[in-house]
Structures are given as structure tokens and as C-alpha cells.
A tleap script that builds the chain and sets N, CA, C and O, in Angstrom:
source leaprc.protein.ff14SB
mol = sequence {
  NMET ASN THR GLN SER LYS HIE THR PRO GLY
  PRO TRP LYS ILE LYS LYS ASP ARG PHE SER
  GLN SER VAL TRP ALA GLY ASN GLU ARG ILE
  ALA GLU MET MET GLY TRP GLY LYS ASN ARG
  ARG ARG ALA ASN ALA ARG ILE ILE SER ALA
  ALA PRO ALA LEU LEU GLU ALA LEU LYS SER
  ALA VAL SER TYR LEU GLU ALA ASN ARG PRO
  LYS GLY ASN ILE ARG GLU ILE PHE THR GLN
  LEU ASN GLU TYR GLU ASN GLY VAL LEU LYS
  PRO ALA ARG ALA ALA ILE ALA GLN ALA GLU
  GLY ARG ALA ASN CALA
}
set mol.1.N position { 0.837 -1.183 0.000 }
set mol.1.CA position { 0.000 0.000 0.000 }
set mol.1.C position { 0.875 1.238 0.000 }
set mol.1.O position { 1.761 1.376 0.844 }
set mol.2.N position { 0.637 2.124 -0.928 }
set mol.2.CA position { 1.419 3.352 -1.030 }
set mol.2.C position { 0.685 4.466 -0.297 }
set mol.2.O position { -0.359 4.944 -0.742 }
set mol.3.N position { 1.257 4.870 0.846 }
set mol.3.CA position { 0.626 5.939 1.618 }
set mol.3.C position { 1.234 7.292 1.316 }
set mol.3.O position { 0.838 8.305 1.894 }
set mol.4.N position { 2.189 7.307 0.415 }
set mol.4.CA position { 2.846 8.565 0.053 }
set mol.4.C position { 1.866 9.455 -0.699 }
set mol.4.O position { 1.273 9.037 -1.694 }
set mol.5.N position { 1.702 10.670 -0.225 }
set mol.5.CA position { 0.822 11.597 -0.927 }
set mol.5.C position { 1.648 12.485 -1.838 }
set mol.5.O position { 2.812 12.773 -1.557 }
set mol.6.N position { 1.049 12.909 -2.911 }
set mol.6.CA position { 1.740 13.797 -3.839 }
set mol.6.C position { 1.360 15.228 -3.521 }
set mol.6.O position { 0.221 15.522 -3.157 }
set mol.7.N position { 2.332 16.110 -3.664 }
set mol.7.CA position { 2.041 17.522 -3.417 }
set mol.7.C position { 1.296 18.118 -4.606 }
set mol.7.O position { 1.296 17.567 -5.707 }
set mol.8.N position { 0.678 19.235 -4.356 }
set mol.8.CA position { -0.010 19.966 -5.411 }
set mol.8.C position { 1.037 20.473 -6.390 }
set mol.8.O position { 2.014 21.091 -5.965 }
set mol.9.N position { 0.868 20.233 -7.683 }
set mol.9.CA position { 1.876 20.662 -8.649 }
set mol.9.C position { 2.085 22.175 -8.636 }
set mol.9.O position { 1.162 22.941 -8.355 }
set mol.10.N position { 3.300 22.586 -8.941 }
set mol.10.CA position { 3.628 24.006 -9.049 }
set mol.10.C position { 3.266 24.509 -10.431 }
set mol.10.O position { 2.735 23.750 -11.241 }
set mol.11.N position { 3.534 25.745 -10.711 }
set mol.11.CA position { 4.157 26.698 -9.785 }
set mol.11.C position { 3.170 27.176 -8.734 }
set mol.11.O position { 1.960 27.206 -8.956 }
set mol.12.N position { 3.717 27.548 -7.588 }
set mol.12.CA position { 2.931 28.134 -6.518 }
set mol.12.C position { 3.221 29.625 -6.501 }
set mol.12.O position { 4.369 30.040 -6.663 }
set mol.13.N position { 2.203 30.418 -6.307 }
set mol.13.CA position { 2.323 31.879 -6.315 }
set mol.13.C position { 1.873 32.461 -4.985 }
set mol.13.O position { 1.077 31.856 -4.267 }
set mol.14.N position { 2.387 33.636 -4.665 }
set mol.14.CA position { 2.035 34.333 -3.431 }
set mol.14.C position { 1.000 35.401 -3.735 }
set mol.14.O position { 1.135 36.161 -4.693 }
set mol.15.N position { -0.040 35.448 -2.903 }
set mol.15.CA position { -1.028 36.526 -2.951 }
set mol.15.C position { -1.005 37.200 -1.586 }
set mol.15.O position { -1.003 36.529 -0.554 }
set mol.16.N position { -0.987 38.536 -1.586 }
set mol.16.CA position { -0.871 39.283 -0.343 }
set mol.16.C position { -2.101 40.130 -0.100 }
set mol.16.O position { -2.751 40.600 -1.034 }
set mol.17.N position { -2.403 40.315 1.167 }
set mol.17.CA position { -3.307 41.377 1.556 }
set mol.17.C position { -2.691 42.036 2.796 }
set mol.17.O position { -1.552 41.740 3.156 }
set mol.18.N position { -3.408 42.884 3.415 }
set mol.18.CA position { -2.831 43.673 4.503 }
set mol.18.C position { -2.398 42.828 5.702 }
set mol.18.O position { -1.403 43.146 6.353 }
set mol.19.N position { -3.135 41.756 6.000 }
set mol.19.CA position { -2.882 41.003 7.220 }
set mol.19.C position { -2.392 39.575 7.001 }
set mol.19.O position { -2.111 38.872 7.972 }
set mol.20.N position { -2.285 39.134 5.758 }
set mol.20.CA position { -1.831 37.762 5.536 }
set mol.20.C position { -1.109 37.639 4.200 }
set mol.20.O position { -1.213 38.496 3.322 }
set mol.21.N position { -0.382 36.550 4.086 }
set mol.21.CA position { 0.267 36.144 2.842 }
set mol.21.C position { -0.234 34.735 2.574 }
set mol.21.O position { -0.199 33.884 3.463 }
set mol.22.N position { -0.698 34.481 1.366 }
set mol.22.CA position { -1.195 33.155 1.012 }
set mol.22.C position { -0.404 32.605 -0.156 }
set mol.22.O position { 0.063 33.354 -1.014 }
set mol.23.N position { -0.259 31.288 -0.184 }
set mol.23.CA position { 0.400 30.605 -1.292 }
set mol.23.C position { -0.674 29.833 -2.037 }
set mol.23.O position { -1.436 29.073 -1.439 }
set mol.24.N position { -0.728 30.033 -3.351 }
set mol.24.CA position { -1.765 29.457 -4.194 }
set mol.24.C position { -1.165 28.647 -5.331 }
set mol.24.O position { -0.109 28.989 -5.863 }
set mol.25.N position { -1.848 27.572 -5.697 }
set mol.25.CA position { -1.558 26.806 -6.907 }
set mol.25.C position { -2.810 26.922 -7.757 }
set mol.25.O position { -3.811 26.253 -7.502 }
set mol.26.N position { -2.747 27.765 -8.756 }
set mol.26.CA position { -3.941 28.039 -9.548 }
set mol.26.C position { -5.000 28.668 -8.659 }
set mol.26.O position { -4.760 29.722 -8.070 }
set mol.27.N position { -6.174 28.038 -8.549 }
set mol.27.CA position { -7.268 28.554 -7.722 }
set mol.27.C position { -7.336 27.890 -6.351 }
set mol.27.O position { -8.313 28.067 -5.623 }
set mol.28.N position { -6.306 27.130 -5.998 }
set mol.28.CA position { -6.305 26.406 -4.719 }
set mol.28.C position { -5.300 27.024 -3.750 }
set mol.28.O position { -4.117 27.147 -4.065 }
set mol.29.N position { -5.786 27.413 -2.564 }
set mol.29.CA position { -4.878 27.959 -1.554 }
set mol.29.C position { -4.133 26.801 -0.894 }
set mol.29.O position { -4.747 25.851 -0.407 }
set mol.30.N position { -2.803 26.892 -0.885 }
set mol.30.CA position { -1.941 25.867 -0.307 }
set mol.30.C position { -1.667 26.171 1.160 }
set mol.30.O position { -1.688 25.275 2.005 }
set mol.31.N position { -1.409 27.444 1.455 }
set mol.31.CA position { -1.056 27.841 2.821 }
set mol.31.C position { -1.390 29.310 3.009 }
set mol.31.O position { -1.454 30.086 2.056 }
set mol.32.N position { -1.602 29.669 4.277 }
set mol.32.CA position { -1.842 31.065 4.606 }
set mol.32.C position { -1.024 31.413 5.837 }
set mol.32.O position { -1.092 30.727 6.857 }
set mol.33.N position { -0.256 32.476 5.733 }
set mol.33.CA position { 0.563 32.959 6.836 }
set mol.33.C position { -0.134 34.152 7.457 }
set mol.33.O position { -0.452 35.129 6.778 }
set mol.34.N position { -0.367 34.059 8.754 }
set mol.34.CA position { -0.987 35.165 9.477 }
set mol.34.C position { -0.156 35.403 10.738 }
set mol.34.O position { 0.569 34.515 11.186 }
set mol.35.N position { -0.264 36.592 11.302 }
set mol.35.CA position { 0.492 36.897 12.511 }
set mol.35.C position { 1.970 37.045 12.209 }
set mol.35.O position { 2.335 37.356 11.076 }
set mol.36.N position { 2.813 36.835 13.175 }
set mol.36.CA position { 4.271 36.821 13.097 }
set mol.36.C position { 4.920 38.120 12.641 }
set mol.36.O position { 6.125 38.277 12.835 }
set mol.37.N position { 4.215 39.028 12.065 }
set mol.37.CA position { 4.815 40.229 11.500 }
set mol.37.C position { 4.979 40.108 10.001 }
set mol.37.O position { 5.182 39.017 9.467 }
set mol.38.N position { 4.887 41.242 9.332 }
set mol.38.CA position { 4.875 41.277 7.871 }
set mol.38.C position { 6.117 40.642 7.246 }
set mol.38.O position { 5.988 39.879 6.289 }
set mol.39.N position { 7.303 40.930 7.751 }
set mol.39.CA position { 8.527 40.393 7.149 }
set mol.39.C position { 8.609 38.877 7.277 }
set mol.39.O position { 9.026 38.200 6.337 }
set mol.40.N position { 8.220 38.342 8.421 }
set mol.40.CA position { 8.259 36.890 8.595 }
set mol.40.C position { 7.191 36.221 7.729 }
set mol.40.O position { 7.441 35.155 7.168 }
set mol.41.N position { 6.011 36.824 7.610 }
set mol.41.CA position { 4.983 36.264 6.724 }
set mol.41.C position { 5.501 36.193 5.298 }
set mol.41.O position { 5.326 35.182 4.616 }
set mol.42.N position { 6.139 37.267 4.847 }
set mol.42.CA position { 6.689 37.278 3.473 }
set mol.42.C position { 7.738 36.202 3.291 }
set mol.42.O position { 7.724 35.482 2.292 }
set mol.43.N position { 8.657 36.083 4.255 }
set mol.43.CA position { 9.728 35.080 4.151 }
set mol.43.C position { 9.148 33.665 4.136 }
set mol.43.O position { 9.571 32.829 3.337 }
set mol.44.N position { 8.186 33.398 5.009 }
set mol.44.CA position { 7.562 32.075 5.036 }
set mol.44.C position { 6.820 31.791 3.738 }
set mol.44.O position { 6.897 30.680 3.215 }
set mol.45.N position { 6.114 32.763 3.219 }
set mol.45.CA position { 5.399 32.573 1.953 }
set mol.45.C position { 6.367 32.298 0.810 }
set mol.45.O position { 6.089 31.461 -0.049 }
set mol.46.N position { 7.503 32.996 0.789 }
set mol.46.CA position { 8.497 32.770 -0.277 }
set mol.46.C position { 9.037 31.347 -0.244 }
set mol.46.O position { 9.114 30.694 -1.285 }
set mol.47.N position { 9.416 30.850 0.947 }
set mol.47.CA position { 9.996 29.506 1.009 }
set mol.47.C position { 8.946 28.446 0.689 }
set mol.47.O position { 9.251 27.452 0.029 }
set mol.48.N position { 7.729 28.647 1.146 }
set mol.48.CA position { 6.672 27.684 0.842 }
set mol.48.C position { 6.365 27.693 -0.648 }
set mol.48.O position { 6.212 26.631 -1.251 }
set mol.49.N position { 6.273 28.872 -1.250 }
set mol.49.CA position { 5.940 28.941 -2.671 }
set mol.49.C position { 7.046 28.358 -3.551 }
set mol.49.O position { 6.786 27.936 -4.678 }
set mol.50.N position { 8.269 28.333 -3.044 }
set mol.50.CA position { 9.399 27.789 -3.805 }
set mol.50.C position { 9.518 26.269 -3.688 }
set mol.50.O position { 10.321 25.661 -4.397 }
set mol.51.N position { 8.731 25.646 -2.803 }
set mol.51.CA position { 8.883 24.216 -2.535 }
set mol.51.C position { 8.865 23.330 -3.782 }
set mol.51.O position { 9.757 22.492 -3.910 }
set mol.52.N position { 7.914 23.457 -4.706 }
set mol.52.CA position { 7.944 22.577 -5.882 }
set mol.52.C position { 9.217 22.749 -6.716 }
set mol.52.O position { 9.788 21.764 -7.183 }
set mol.53.N position { 9.655 23.975 -6.902 }
set mol.53.CA position { 10.873 24.219 -7.687 }
set mol.53.C position { 12.112 23.690 -6.958 }
set mol.53.O position { 13.011 23.132 -7.587 }
set mol.54.N position { 12.160 23.865 -5.639 }
set mol.54.CA position { 13.288 23.351 -4.860 }
set mol.54.C position { 13.349 21.832 -4.937 }
set mol.54.O position { 14.429 21.262 -5.097 }
set mol.55.N position { 12.199 21.170 -4.826 }
set mol.55.CA position { 12.162 19.717 -4.913 }
set mol.55.C position { 12.653 19.239 -6.277 }
set mol.55.O position { 13.452 18.305 -6.348 }
set mol.56.N position { 12.196 19.853 -7.341 }
set mol.56.CA position { 12.638 19.447 -8.682 }
set mol.56.C position { 14.123 19.695 -8.888 }
set mol.56.O position { 14.812 18.864 -9.481 }
set mol.57.N position { 14.629 20.829 -8.405 }
set mol.57.CA position { 16.061 21.123 -8.529 }
set mol.57.C position { 16.889 20.110 -7.760 }
set mol.57.O position { 17.929 19.661 -8.242 }
set mol.58.N position { 16.438 19.750 -6.572 }
set mol.58.CA position { 17.168 18.782 -5.762 }
set mol.58.C position { 17.148 17.401 -6.399 }
set mol.58.O position { 18.157 16.696 -6.376 }
set mol.59.N position { 16.013 17.004 -6.967 }
set mol.59.CA position { 15.944 15.727 -7.678 }
set mol.59.C position { 16.904 15.701 -8.863 }
set mol.59.O position { 17.576 14.696 -9.098 }
set mol.60.N position { 16.970 16.796 -9.603 }
set mol.60.CA position { 17.893 16.875 -10.739 }
set mol.60.C position { 19.341 16.783 -10.276 }
set mol.60.O position { 20.159 16.110 -10.903 }
set mol.61.N position { 19.653 17.461 -9.176 }
set mol.61.CA position { 21.016 17.428 -8.644 }
set mol.61.C position { 21.401 16.014 -8.221 }
set mol.61.O position { 22.506 15.559 -8.516 }
set mol.62.N position { 20.496 15.315 -7.529 }
set mol.62.CA position { 20.787 13.945 -7.099 }
set mol.62.C position { 20.974 13.040 -8.308 }
set mol.62.O position { 21.886 12.213 -8.328 }
set mol.63.N position { 20.125 13.186 -9.308 }
set mol.63.CA position { 20.256 12.380 -10.518 }
set mol.63.C position { 21.617 12.602 -11.186 }
set mol.63.O position { 22.283 11.649 -11.591 }
set mol.64.N position { 22.018 13.871 -11.293 }
set mol.64.CA position { 23.317 14.187 -11.882 }
set mol.64.C position { 24.452 13.600 -11.046 }
set mol.64.O position { 25.375 12.986 -11.581 }
set mol.65.N position { 24.375 13.792 -9.737 }
set mol.65.CA position { 25.439 13.302 -8.864 }
set mol.65.C position { 25.545 11.785 -8.898 }
set mol.65.O position { 26.649 11.241 -8.879 }
set mol.66.N position { 24.408 11.097 -8.948 }
set mol.66.CA position { 24.444 9.637 -9.020 }
set mol.66.C position { 25.077 9.170 -10.334 }
set mol.66.O position { 25.810 8.182 -10.350 }
set mol.67.N position { 24.798 9.870 -11.424 }
set mol.67.CA position { 25.358 9.499 -12.729 }
set mol.67.C position { 26.849 9.835 -12.824 }
set mol.67.O position { 27.569 9.243 -13.627 }
set mol.68.N position { 27.305 10.776 -12.014 }
set mol.68.CA position { 28.698 11.224 -12.087 }
set mol.68.C position { 29.473 10.914 -10.809 }
set mol.68.O position { 30.373 11.659 -10.420 }
set mol.69.N position { 29.118 9.824 -10.173 }
set mol.69.CA position { 29.780 9.383 -8.942 }
set mol.69.C position { 31.277 9.195 -9.205 }
set mol.69.O position { 31.657 8.681 -10.257 }
set mol.70.N position { 32.136 9.607 -8.256 }
set mol.70.CA position { 33.579 9.416 -8.447 }
set mol.70.C position { 33.909 7.941 -8.682 }
set mol.70.O position { 33.325 7.056 -8.057 }
set mol.71.N position { 34.837 7.695 -9.575 }
set mol.71.CA position { 35.237 6.332 -9.921 }
set mol.71.C position { 36.734 6.169 -9.686 }
set mol.71.O position { 37.478 7.146 -9.598 }
set mol.72.N position { 37.144 4.943 -9.588 }
set mol.72.CA position { 38.563 4.656 -9.404 }
set mol.72.C position { 38.769 3.692 -8.254 }
set mol.72.O position { 37.823 3.070 -7.770 }
set mol.73.N position { 40.006 3.575 -7.824 }
set mol.73.CA position { 40.391 2.704 -6.724 }
set mol.73.C position { 39.828 3.278 -5.428 }
set mol.73.O position { 40.139 4.406 -5.045 }
set mol.74.N position { 38.998 2.487 -4.766 }
set mol.74.CA position { 38.329 2.973 -3.558 }
set mol.74.C position { 39.314 3.416 -2.488 }
set mol.74.O position { 39.031 4.355 -1.745 }
set mol.75.N position { 40.455 2.764 -2.396 }
set mol.75.CA position { 41.456 3.153 -1.397 }
set mol.75.C position { 42.040 4.521 -1.693 }
set mol.75.O position { 42.383 5.266 -0.774 }
set mol.76.N position { 42.152 4.851 -2.947 }
set mol.76.CA position { 42.736 6.142 -3.330 }
set mol.76.C position { 41.740 7.289 -3.187 }
set mol.76.O position { 42.132 8.438 -2.982 }
set mol.77.N position { 40.464 6.974 -3.295 }
set mol.77.CA position { 39.486 8.059 -3.264 }
set mol.77.C position { 38.477 7.921 -2.125 }
set mol.77.O position { 37.384 8.480 -2.204 }
set mol.78.N position { 38.823 7.190 -1.075 }
set mol.78.CA position { 37.896 6.971 0.028 }
set mol.78.C position { 37.388 8.283 0.617 }
set mol.78.O position { 36.183 8.427 0.823 }
set mol.79.N position { 38.247 9.221 0.887 }
set mol.79.CA position { 37.835 10.488 1.485 }
set mol.79.C position { 36.869 11.218 0.565 }
set mol.79.O position { 35.851 11.745 1.014 }
set mol.80.N position { 37.191 11.246 -0.722 }
set mol.80.CA position { 36.321 11.908 -1.688 }
set mol.80.C position { 34.947 11.238 -1.744 }
set mol.80.O position { 33.922 11.919 -1.763 }
set mol.81.N position { 34.930 9.918 -1.769 }
set mol.81.CA position { 33.654 9.205 -1.802 }
set mol.81.C position { 32.857 9.434 -0.528 }
set mol.81.O position { 31.639 9.602 -0.587 }
set mol.82.N position { 33.513 9.444 0.611 }
set mol.82.CA position { 32.830 9.676 1.880 }
set mol.82.C position { 32.188 11.062 1.902 }
set mol.82.O position { 31.031 11.205 2.298 }
set mol.83.N position { 32.934 12.079 1.479 }
set mol.83.CA position { 32.381 13.434 1.418 }
set mol.83.C position { 31.227 13.496 0.423 }
set mol.83.O position { 30.216 14.150 0.677 }
set mol.84.N position { 31.378 12.828 -0.687 }
set mol.84.CA position { 30.365 12.807 -1.730 }
set mol.84.C position { 29.065 12.184 -1.207 }
set mol.84.O position { 27.987 12.758 -1.360 }
set mol.85.N position { 29.181 11.006 -0.589 }
set mol.85.CA position { 27.997 10.297 -0.094 }
set mol.85.C position { 27.375 10.999 1.105 }
set mol.85.O position { 26.173 11.266 1.107 }
set mol.86.N position { 28.172 11.302 2.124 }
set mol.86.CA position { 27.638 11.828 3.377 }
set mol.86.C position { 27.439 13.342 3.370 }
set mol.86.O position { 26.572 13.860 4.074 }
set mol.87.N position { 28.237 14.048 2.577 }
set mol.87.CA position { 28.135 15.499 2.558 }
set mol.87.C position { 27.204 16.044 1.496 }
set mol.87.O position { 26.732 17.175 1.606 }
set mol.88.N position { 26.926 15.240 0.447 }
set mol.88.CA position { 26.106 15.738 -0.659 }
set mol.88.C position { 24.860 14.876 -0.865 }
set mol.88.O position { 23.737 15.359 -0.718 }
set mol.89.N position { 25.055 13.621 -1.199 }
set mol.89.CA position { 23.912 12.783 -1.573 }
set mol.89.C position { 22.998 12.441 -0.402 }
set mol.89.O position { 21.777 12.507 -0.544 }
set mol.90.N position { 23.550 12.080 0.742 }
set mol.90.CA position { 22.708 11.679 1.871 }
set mol.90.C position { 21.773 12.807 2.309 }
set mol.90.O position { 20.576 12.565 2.462 }
set mol.91.N position { 22.277 14.048 2.518 }
set mol.91.CA position { 21.356 15.117 2.897 }
set mol.91.C position { 20.353 15.462 1.790 }
set mol.91.O position { 19.205 15.799 2.079 }
set mol.92.N position { 20.777 15.379 0.536 }
set mol.92.CA position { 19.870 15.680 -0.568 }
set mol.92.C position { 18.758 14.641 -0.648 }
set mol.92.O position { 17.591 14.994 -0.824 }
set mol.93.N position { 19.110 13.364 -0.520 }
set mol.93.CA position { 18.092 12.309 -0.534 }
set mol.93.C position { 17.131 12.464 0.646 }
set mol.93.O position { 15.928 12.250 0.497 }
set mol.94.N position { 17.654 12.834 1.810 }
set mol.94.CA position { 16.804 13.025 2.991 }
set mol.94.C position { 15.826 14.181 2.784 }
set mol.94.O position { 14.666 14.091 3.186 }
set mol.95.N position { 16.285 15.257 2.163 }
set mol.95.CA position { 15.402 16.406 1.902 }
set mol.95.C position { 14.305 16.035 0.911 }
set mol.95.O position { 13.159 16.454 1.073 }
set mol.96.N position { 14.642 15.257 -0.107 }
set mol.96.CA position { 13.640 14.800 -1.073 }
set mol.96.C position { 12.619 13.916 -0.372 }
set mol.96.O position { 11.415 14.083 -0.567 }
set mol.97.N position { 13.089 12.977 0.443 }
set mol.97.CA position { 12.182 12.079 1.162 }
set mol.97.C position { 11.251 12.871 2.084 }
set mol.97.O position { 10.062 12.567 2.179 }
set mol.98.N position { 11.790 13.879 2.756 }
set mol.98.CA position { 10.966 14.713 3.628 }
set mol.98.C position { 9.895 15.445 2.818 }
set mol.98.O position { 8.728 15.476 3.210 }
set mol.99.N position { 10.292 16.028 1.697 }
set mol.99.CA position { 9.351 16.774 0.856 }
set mol.99.C position { 8.266 15.878 0.290 }
set mol.99.O position { 7.136 16.321 0.089 }
set mol.100.N position { 8.600 14.618 0.031 }
set mol.100.CA position { 7.631 13.678 -0.541 }
set mol.100.C position { 6.886 12.888 0.535 }
set mol.100.O position { 6.053 12.041 0.213 }
set mol.101.N position { 7.177 13.154 1.803 }
set mol.101.CA position { 6.468 12.496 2.883 }
set mol.101.C position { 6.908 11.063 3.118 }
set mol.101.O position { 6.139 10.263 3.650 }
set mol.102.N position { 8.121 10.726 2.734 }
set mol.102.CA position { 8.611 9.361 2.911 }
set mol.102.C position { 9.509 9.203 4.130 }
set mol.102.O position { 10.019 8.110 4.374 }
set mol.103.N position { 9.713 10.265 4.899 }
set mol.103.CA position { 10.634 10.180 6.035 }
set mol.103.C position { 10.146 11.070 7.154 }
set mol.103.O position { 9.452 12.059 6.921 }
set mol.104.N position { 10.511 10.716 8.360 }
set mol.104.CA position { 10.256 11.597 9.494 }
set mol.104.C position { 11.314 12.669 9.486 }
set mol.104.O position { 12.507 12.381 9.401 }
set mol.105.N position { 10.874 13.906 9.576 }
set mol.105.CA position { 11.834 15.001 9.510 }
set mol.105.C position { 11.899 15.740 10.815 }
set mol.105.O position { 12.660 16.699 10.944 }
savepdb mol mol.pdb
quit
């Protein structure tokens, strides 16, 4: 059973009024920021509205990195591979899983 839910497709846009910032996908409101102060509402709306684009960019980066994994004698490039796996791919895969609802974040 696949319990993974799909997010609403982008692009997501910000609509503002005097007291709130809302993020919309077409005619569907995704999120509404109220309170916190105008600057924080704007910042939160920007990061939320960028979520679909960030997810796609991260997926592309992981795909590229997986296709261009360092090659050679593992003993000679162990440090490079460790940095590559733990410093780049592992956090990127975790962020994708979080965005897609496949991991506890």
C-alpha cells in the first residue's frame, strides 16, 4: 500500500493582503501565513511557494550526482567518496524524502 501523498503541482504563487500572505496553486490555496509580523509572513510565503521548484532542482542534482559518482580505486578516493555520499547525496536524498512524505523530519 502506497501511503505517500503527492504535493499539489507548481508553480505556486504568493497573494498578499494587509494582514496575511497566502500561497496558491492556480485557484487552490496551499497555505496562509498570518500573525508573526509582515517580514516573517513574506519570508515564510516565499519559502513555501518555492517548494515545488526546490524539490525538482534537488531531484535533478541527485540524478546528476548519481550518474557522475567518483570512480577509481576505492582506497585512493575513500575520502572523496565519503564526502560525496555523506556530505552531498545523503542530505539531498533526505530532503527529497521529507518533501515527498517518505521520512520523518
